[in-house]
Structures are given as C-alpha cells and as structure tokens.
C-alpha positions in Angstrom: -22.3 80.9 85.9 -20.7 79.4 89.1 -19.8 81.9 91.8 -16.2 81.6 92.9 -15.7 81.4 96.7 -13.5 84.3 97.7 -12.1 82.3 100.6 -11.0 79.5 98.2 -9.1 82.1 96.2 -7.5 83.5 99.4 -6.5 80.0 100.5 -5.0 79.2 97.2 -3.0 82.4 97.2 -1.7 81.7 100.7 -0.7 78.2 99.8 1.4 79.6 96.9 3.0 82.1 99.3 3.7 79.3 101.8 5.4 77.2 99.0 7.5 80.3 98.0 8.6 81.0 101.6 9.4 77.3 102.2 11.7 77.4 99.1 13.4 80.6 100.4 13.8 79.0 103.8 15.4 75.9 102.3 17.8 78.1 100.3 18.7 80.1 103.4 19.3 77.0 105.5 21.6 75.7 102.7 23.6 78.9 102.8 23.8 78.9 106.6 25.1 75.3 106.6 27.7 76.2 104.0 28.8 79.1 106.1 29.1 77.0 109.2 31.2 74.4 107.4 33.4 77.2 105.9 33.9 78.8 109.2 34.9 75.5 110.8 37.6 74.9 108.2 39.2 78.3 108.8 40.2 77.2 112.3 
C-alpha cells in the first residue's frame, strides 16, 4: 500500500482553509461596500 505524505495532507487542508477564508473575506467586503453606500445616501 502507498504511504500518504503527511505534508501533502496538511497542504490540502490548508488550501481548503484558504478557500474558505477567501469566501468569507469576499462576503465581508460586499457587506462593507453596501454599508458605505448606505451611509452616503443618508447624508
């Protein structure tokens, strides 16, 4: 049986985490932009 490289597993897990955090960042940036636009329209 082929031995799994523990570093490869760690890299894969970190890449998934990066993708998850990038998505959260994108959502946060969208909210911030919306809030900026809303604040500007209030005067």
